[in-house]
C-alpha positions in Angstrom: -239.4 32.3 199.3 -238.8 32.4 195.5 -237.9 36.0 195.2 -236.1 37.6 192.4 -232.4 36.6 192.1 -229.4 38.8 191.8 -225.7 38.0 191.7 -225.0 40.3 194.7 -227.3 41.9 197.3 -225.9 44.9 199.2 -227.9 45.7 202.3 -227.4 49.4 203.3 -227.0 52.4 201.0 -224.5 54.3 203.1 -220.9 55.3 202.6 -219.6 51.8 202.0 -222.7 50.4 200.3 -222.9 53.1 197.7 -219.2 52.7 196.7 -219.5 48.9 196.7 -222.7 48.8 194.6 -221.3 51.2 192.1 -218.0 49.2 191.7 -219.8 45.8 191.5 -222.1 47.0 188.8 -219.7 49.1 186.7 -218.6 46.5 184.1 -222.1 45.1 183.6 -221.0 41.5 184.4 -223.0 41.1 187.6 -226.6 42.0 188.6 -226.7 44.0 191.9 -229.5 44.8 194.3 -228.9 47.7 196.7 -231.4 47.9 199.6 -231.6 51.2 201.7 -234.0 51.4 204.6 -234.4 55.2 204.3 -235.7 57.3 201.5 -234.0 59.1 198.6 -232.0 62.2 199.5 -233.5 64.7 201.9 -234.1 68.0 200.1 -231.7 69.9 202.4 -228.9 67.4 202.2 -226.9 69.0 199.4 -226.4 72.2 201.4 -223.4 71.6 203.7 -224.8 73.3 206.8 -227.7 70.9 206.6 -226.0 68.7 209.2 -227.2 71.1 211.8 -230.8 70.4 210.8 -230.5 66.7 210.0 -228.5 65.6 213.1 -231.7 64.9 215.0 -234.3 64.8 212.1 -236.1 61.4 211.8 -236.8 62.2 208.2 -233.1 61.4 207.4 -231.8 60.0 210.7 -232.3 56.8 212.7 -232.1 59.0 215.9 -230.6 56.2 218.0 -229.9 56.8 221.6 -227.4 55.1 223.9 -228.3 53.6 227.2 -227.8 55.8 230.3 -224.5 54.9 231.9 -222.3 56.1 234.7 -219.6 57.2 232.3 -222.1 59.8 230.9 -223.5 60.8 234.3 -226.7 58.9 233.8 -227.4 60.5 230.4 -228.6 58.5 227.4 -226.7 60.4 224.7 -227.8 60.7 221.1 -226.3 58.5 218.4 -227.3 59.9 215.0 -226.9 57.7 211.9 -228.1 58.5 208.4 -231.4 56.9 207.3 -231.3 58.0 203.7 -229.6 57.0 200.5 -225.9 57.9 201.1 -226.3 57.1 204.8 -224.4 59.2 207.2 -222.4 60.8 204.3 -225.7 62.6 203.5 -226.1 64.2 207.0 -222.5 64.3 208.4 -220.2 67.3 209.0 -218.3 66.7 205.7 -214.9 66.3 207.3 -212.5 64.1 205.3 -209.9 62.3 207.3 -208.1 59.1 206.3 -206.5 58.4 209.6 -202.8 57.7 210.4 -200.6 55.2 208.6 -200.2 53.6 212.1 -204.0 52.8 212.2 -203.9 50.5 209.2 -200.5 49.0 210.0 -202.0 48.1 213.3 -204.8 46.3 211.6 -202.3 44.3 209.5 -200.2 43.6 212.7 -203.3 42.1 214.2 -203.2 39.5 211.4 -205.5 41.2 208.8 -203.5 40.6 205.6 -204.0 43.2 202.9 -205.0 46.0 205.3 -201.7 47.8 206.0 -201.3 51.4 205.0 -199.4 50.5 201.9 -202.3 48.1 201.0 -205.1 50.7 201.4 -203.3 53.8 200.1 -204.0 52.8 196.4 -207.7 52.5 197.3 -207.8 55.9 198.9 -206.0 57.4 195.9 -208.4 55.7 193.5 -211.5 56.9 195.2 -210.7 60.6 195.5 -210.5 63.7 193.4 -208.4 66.0 195.6 -208.4 69.4 194.1 -205.4 70.8 196.0 -202.5 68.7 194.5 -201.4 65.2 193.5 -198.4 63.3 194.9 -197.5 59.9 196.2 -200.3 60.1 198.7 -203.0 62.1 196.9 -204.7 61.7 193.5 -207.3 63.2 191.2 -209.9 61.7 188.9 -211.8 59.5 191.5 -215.5 59.8 192.2 -215.2 61.4 195.7 -214.4 65.1 195.5 -212.3 66.4 198.3 -211.5 70.1 198.8 -210.2 72.4 201.5 -212.6 74.5 203.6 -212.9 77.9 201.9 -214.1 79.9 204.9 -211.8 82.7 206.0 -211.4 84.4 209.3 -208.6 86.1 211.3 -209.5 83.7 214.1 -208.3 80.8 211.9 -205.1 82.6 211.2 -204.6 83.0 214.9 -205.2 79.3 215.5 -202.5 78.4 212.9 -200.1 80.8 214.6 -201.0 79.2 218.0 -200.0 75.8 216.6 -196.6 77.2 215.6 -196.2 78.8 219.0 -196.6 75.4 220.8 -194.1 73.8 218.4 -196.2 72.4 215.6 -194.8 72.5 212.1 -197.0 73.8 209.3 -198.8 71.0 207.6 -200.6 71.5 204.3 -201.9 67.9 204.0 -202.9 66.0 207.2 -204.0 63.1 204.9 -200.5 62.9 203.5 -197.2 61.8 205.1 -197.8 63.4 208.5 -201.1 64.1 210.4 -199.8 66.4 213.2 -200.7 70.1 213.1 -203.4 72.7 213.3 -204.7 72.6 209.8 -207.4 73.8 207.4 -210.1 71.1 207.1 -210.4 68.9 204.0 -214.1 68.4 203.2 -216.4 66.5 201.0 -217.7 69.7 199.5 -217.5 70.9 195.9 -218.6 74.4 194.8 -220.8 74.7 197.9 -222.5 71.4 197.5 -222.3 68.2 199.7 -220.5 65.3 198.0 -222.3 62.4 199.6 -221.5 58.8 198.7 -224.9 58.7 197.0 -224.1 61.7 194.8 -220.5 60.7 194.0 -221.1 56.9 193.4 -224.7 56.4 192.4 -225.6 59.6 190.4 -224.6 57.9 187.1 -224.5 54.2 188.3 -228.3 54.3 189.1 -229.0 54.3 185.3 -227.2 50.9 184.8 -229.6 48.1 183.8 -227.8 45.7 186.1 -228.1 47.8 189.2 -231.5 47.9 191.1 -231.9 50.3 194.0 -234.8 49.9 196.4 -235.3 52.6 199.1 -237.5 52.4 202.2 -236.5 48.7 202.2 -236.1 47.5 205.8 -234.2 44.2 206.2 -236.0 41.7 208.5 -233.6 38.7 208.4 -231.1 37.0 206.2 -232.1 33.7 204.5 -229.8 30.9 205.5 -229.7 27.4 204.0 -227.5 25.5 206.3 -224.3 27.5 206.7 -224.8 29.5 203.5 -226.6 32.9 203.1 -228.7 32.9 200.0 -230.8 36.0 200.3 -232.8 38.4 202.5 -236.4 39.0 203.7 -237.3 42.7 203.8 -240.2 45.1 203.8 -241.0 47.9 201.5 -243.8 50.2 202.8 -244.9 47.4 205.0 -245.1 44.8 202.2 -242.9 41.7 202.7 -240.4 40.9 199.9 -237.7 38.4 199.3 -234.5 38.7 197.2 -232.1 35.9 196.6 -228.3 36.1 195.9 -226.7 33.7 193.5 -223.3 34.7 194.7 -223.1 36.8 197.9 -225.0 39.1 200.3 -223.0 42.0 201.8 -224.1 43.9 204.9 -223.2 47.6 204.6 -225.8 48.8 207.2 -223.3 50.3 209.6 -221.9 49.6 213.1 -225.4 49.6 214.6 -227.7 48.0 212.0 -225.3 45.3 210.6 -224.9 43.5 214.0 -228.7 44.0 214.5 -229.5 42.3 211.3 -227.1 39.4 212.0 -228.8 38.8 215.4 -232.3 39.1 213.9 -231.1 36.3 211.5 -230.0 34.0 214.3 -226.3 34.8 214.0 -224.5 35.9 217.2 -224.3 35.2 220.9 -226.8 32.4 221.9 -227.7 34.1 225.2 -228.7 37.3 223.3 -230.7 35.5 220.6 -232.5 33.1 223.0 -233.5 36.0 225.2 -235.6 37.3 222.4 -236.9 34.0 221.1 -234.6 33.8 218.1 -233.4 30.4 216.9 -229.6 30.2 217.0 -228.5 29.5 213.4 -224.9 30.3 213.8 -223.0 31.0 217.0 -220.6 33.9 216.7 -219.6 35.5 220.0 -218.2 38.8 218.6 -221.4 40.0 217.0 -222.4 43.3 218.5 -219.3 43.4 220.8 -216.1 45.5 220.5 -217.9 48.8 220.0 -215.7 51.9 220.0 -216.5 55.6 219.4 -214.8 58.9 220.0 -216.1 60.4 223.3 -216.0 64.1 222.7 -216.4 66.8 225.4 -217.1 70.3 223.9 -215.1 73.1 225.3 -216.3 76.7 224.8 -214.6 80.1 225.0 -216.1 83.6 224.6 -214.4 85.4 221.7 -213.3 88.9 222.6 -213.1 90.3 219.1 -216.4 91.1 217.4 -217.3 90.1 213.9 -215.0 87.0 213.5 -217.4 84.2 214.5 -220.9 83.4 213.2 -222.7 84.4 216.5 -222.0 88.0 215.2 -222.5 87.5 211.5 -225.3 85.0 211.2 -227.7 85.5 214.1 -231.2 87.0 213.7 -231.7 89.1 210.6 -228.1 88.5 209.5 -228.9 84.9 208.8 -230.8 86.2 205.8 -227.6 87.8 204.5 -225.8 84.5 204.9 -228.5 82.7 202.9 -228.2 85.4 200.2 -224.4 85.1 200.2 -224.7 81.3 199.7 -227.2 81.8 196.9 -224.9 84.2 195.1 -221.4 82.6 195.6 -221.9 79.4 197.6 -219.9 80.8 200.6 -220.5 81.7 204.2 -222.3 79.8 207.0 -224.3 77.6 204.7 -221.1 76.3 203.1 -219.4 75.5 206.4 -218.3 72.0 207.4 -218.7 71.0 211.0 -215.3 72.5 211.7 -213.3 74.6 209.2 -210.1 74.1 211.3 -208.8 70.8 212.8 -206.0 70.0 215.2 -204.1 66.8 215.5 -201.9 67.0 218.6 -199.9 64.9 221.1 -200.7 65.1 224.7 -197.2 63.9 225.6 -194.0 64.8 223.6 -192.7 61.3 223.7 -195.6 60.0 221.6 -194.8 58.9 218.0 -198.1 60.3 216.5 -201.0 62.5 217.7 -203.4 61.0 220.2 -206.1 63.7 220.2 -208.1 65.6 217.6 -209.7 69.1 218.0 -212.6 70.4 215.9 -212.5 74.3 216.0 -216.1 75.5 215.4 -216.4 79.3 214.8 -219.6 79.8 216.9 -221.3 78.8 220.1 -224.7 77.2 219.7 -227.3 77.1 222.4 -227.9 73.3 222.7 -231.6 73.3 222.1 -233.5 71.4 219.4 -233.1 74.4 217.1 -229.3 74.7 217.7 -229.8 78.4 217.8 -226.6 80.5 217.8 -226.0 82.2 221.2 -226.1 86.0 221.5 -222.5 86.3 222.6 -219.6 85.5 220.2 -218.0 82.2 221.1 -215.9 79.3 219.8 -216.6 75.6 220.5 -213.9 73.0 220.4 -214.8 69.4 220.2 -211.9 67.3 221.5 -211.5 63.5 221.5 -208.9 60.8 222.0 -208.0 59.3 218.6 -207.6 55.7 219.5 -209.8 54.8 222.5 -209.5 51.4 224.2 -212.9 51.3 226.1 -215.1 48.7 224.5 -218.9 48.7 224.5 -221.7 46.7 222.8 -224.7 46.9 220.6 -227.4 44.1 220.9 -231.0 43.8 219.8 -233.7 44.8 222.3 -236.4 42.9 220.5 -237.0 40.5 217.6 -238.8 43.3 215.9 -236.5 45.0 213.4 -238.3 48.4 214.0 -237.1 48.4 217.6 -233.8 50.1 218.1 -231.0 48.0 219.6 -229.4 48.7 222.9 -226.2 50.7 222.6 -223.8 50.6 225.5 -220.6 52.6 224.9 -218.9 51.8 228.3 -216.9 55.0 227.9 -214.0 55.7 230.3 -213.8 52.1 231.4 -210.1 52.1 230.3 -207.7 54.1 232.5 -205.6 55.1 229.5 -208.7 56.7 227.9 -209.5 58.6 231.1 -205.9 59.9 231.3 -205.7 60.9 227.6 -209.1 62.8 227.8 -208.0 64.7 230.9 -204.7 65.6 229.3 -206.6 66.5 226.1 -208.6 69.2 227.9 -205.4 70.6 229.3 -203.8 70.5 225.8 -206.7 72.4 224.3 -206.4 75.0 226.9 -202.7 75.3 226.1 -203.6 76.2 222.5 -206.1 78.8 223.5 -203.8 80.4 226.1 -201.0 81.1 223.6 -199.9 84.7 222.8 -201.3 84.2 219.3 -204.8 84.0 220.7 -204.6 87.0 223.0 -206.7 89.3 220.8 -209.4 86.7 220.5 -209.5 84.9 223.8 -212.3 85.7 226.1 -213.5 83.9 229.3 -213.6 80.1 229.3 -217.2 79.1 229.5 -216.9 75.3 229.5 -215.6 73.6 231.5 -214.8 77.0 233.1 -211.6 78.2 234.8 -212.7 76.8 238.2 -212.4 73.2 236.8 -208.7 72.3 237.3 -208.0 69.0 239.0 -208.1 65.6 237.3 -211.3 64.7 239.1 -213.0 68.0 238.2 -212.1 67.6 234.5 -213.2 64.0 234.5 -216.5 65.0 236.0 -216.9 67.6 233.3 -216.3 65.0 230.6 -218.9 62.7 232.2 -221.5 65.4 232.5 -221.1 67.1 229.1 -219.6 64.7 226.5 -221.4 63.4 223.5 -219.8 61.2 220.9 -218.1 62.3 217.7 -220.6 60.0 215.8 -217.9 57.4 214.8 -219.2 54.0 216.0 -217.2 51.1 214.7 -216.1 47.6 215.6 -219.3 45.6 216.2 -218.5 43.1 213.4 -214.8 43.4 213.7 -212.2 41.9 211.4 -209.7 39.4 212.6 -208.9 35.9 213.7 -209.4 36.1 217.4 -212.5 34.6 219.3 -214.3 38.0 219.1 -213.8 38.5 215.4 -216.9 38.4 213.1 -215.3 38.6 209.7 -211.9 37.5 208.2 -209.5 39.8 206.3 -211.6 39.4 203.1 -214.7 40.5 205.1 -216.3 37.1 205.0 -218.4 36.2 208.1 -216.6 33.4 210.0 -218.2 30.0 209.5 -220.7 31.1 206.9 -220.6 31.1 203.1 -222.1 33.8 200.8 -222.1 36.5 203.5 -219.7 39.5 204.1 -219.8 42.7 206.1 -218.3 45.9 204.6 -218.8 49.0 206.7 -217.3 50.7 209.8 -218.4 47.8 211.9 -215.4 45.7 210.6 -212.7 48.1 212.0 -210.7 46.1 214.5 -209.6 49.4 216.1 -210.9 53.0 215.6 -209.0 55.0 213.1 -207.4 58.3 214.1 -210.1 60.7 212.9 -213.5 61.0 211.2 -214.7 57.7 209.8 -216.6 58.6 206.6 -213.6 58.4 204.3 -212.3 55.1 205.6 -215.8 53.6 205.3 -215.9 54.5 201.6 -212.5 52.9 201.3 -213.8 49.7 202.9 -216.6 49.5 200.4 -214.2 50.1 197.5 -211.7 47.4 198.8 -214.5 44.9 199.4 -215.5 45.3 195.8 -212.0 44.4 194.7 -212.0 41.2 196.8 -215.5 40.2 195.7 -214.7 40.6 192.0 -211.5 38.7 192.5 -213.3 35.8 194.2 -216.1 35.8 191.7 -213.6 35.5 188.9 
C-alpha cells in the first residue's frame, strides 16, 4: 500500500474537479493528483453540437440508466454523465445558468454557513469571463468564457415578443439581478468552440510540475486508517495502483459516482453495504440518498413558416452546407447550444420567483439513436420544474466498481411537483398560443390538443419525460441526519476526506447545473487552502 504520496488527491476530472485541481496547484505550494476514469477529450467535443452525438456515446459517456419506475410509466430512462476529462462539461448542451439568489440563500438558511448568494457571488464573478458586460453581478478575466448564443431567427424574435405579451419584462441578463423572462441563452462557447472545464482550467495548468493528471484511472476504494482517509486504490488499464494523500482526498466524481465510491469504501448505510459483502467502515445514512433531478417532458409544435428551423435548413444535403458554414465562420447548426432561447416563468402570479424553465429548441428530432431531424419543421420545448421536492436514491448494485449503481429518481412522489409540472405544460401552451406566435404556430404534436385534463397531462409526463441531466444531492451538505458533508464539504465523522461536486447540493438550483458545479470546485479550493494554511 506504499503508493506515491501527494498533498491532495482529486478523484474525478469533471466540472468541479478541473476547477479544484487547477486552483490547488496554481501557486506551486502543493502537489496534486487528479484522477479521471475516462480518457482525454473526445475528438468531437470542441464542436458545440457534439452533445447530440455524445449524449449516448460510451466513448465519452457513462451511459447510466435509471431503474424502471411507475413515475416513468415503467421506462428505465437514460442518465448521461461525462466519462472524459472535463466530465459532463465536455458533452453537455453548453447552457450557463447560475440559478436564483433564493437557491443559495436557502442553502444558508438550512444552516450551511458561507453558501448564501452574497457568499458565492464573488466566486461566480472570479471564475467567469462574460463577454457581454461587467457590473455588480458579472465579471471578466476569469478562466470560464461565457457568451450569448449567436444564432439568429425570426422565430426567436417571436418568442421574445410572446414573453412581452404575457407580461414578462425584457431581461438582458438572467444571471444578474433577476432571472425571470424569455431570454437569449448564455453559453460556454467562444468563437464556435466548446469551453469545457478541462479546456478552461487545465489547458495551461497541466504543464505545472506539481500537478499530475491520470486518465482512464478508475477508483476502486478509498484507503481508511481508522477514521482518516489517507489515499485511494485505483486501476489504470486494469493495473492496480495506489496513491496516498498527505493532506486530503476530495471526491469530485459527480452525483452518481461519488456516493458509489463512498459505498465501495465501506462508507454509507450498513444495510446497503452488508448486502454486497462490504465491511462497514463508517456509518453515514445519507450517502446515496436525497437525489434530485429536473424531470423534463418535451413538448413539440409544428412550425408553420418554412426556413426558420433546422428541419428545413440542415436536413439531408443541407447538412453539408451547415458543416461548410461552421468551417468558414463558426456559425449555424454546429455552433448551437442545446437551446438558443430559454424561458424562466412563474406558473402562478403570486410566486416570488420563477418555478419553471423552458428550453426552446429550433428543430424537432426523431428520437432514434441517430437523433435525425424530422422531415417536417418543428420546435421542441423541454420544460421542467426548477425546484423539485421528490427525492430518490443512488446505491451500489455490486461491490464491483465497473457495475453501474441503481438509480431511482422517485419522480412525481411529491404532490407539489405533480401540480407544478401540470401547470408548466399549460404555461408553455400559453406562450405558444400568443398572438406573437400566430405566424409560426402549427399543430401541437406532443402532447397533442386532445390532452387537456390534469390526469391526461400527468399521464403524458409519465410516458414521455426524460431528465434534464442535472442529478444532485446524493452527498448533500448540511447538519441533519441525512447530510453527508458539512458546510466546508468535509465528510461527517471522517478526517482527510471531502466531496466537492453536484452531489453536495442540499436542494437543486433553479436551472442547469454545470456553472454551479464549477463554482463548488472553486469554493472548495478556497476552503482547502485556508485550512491547509
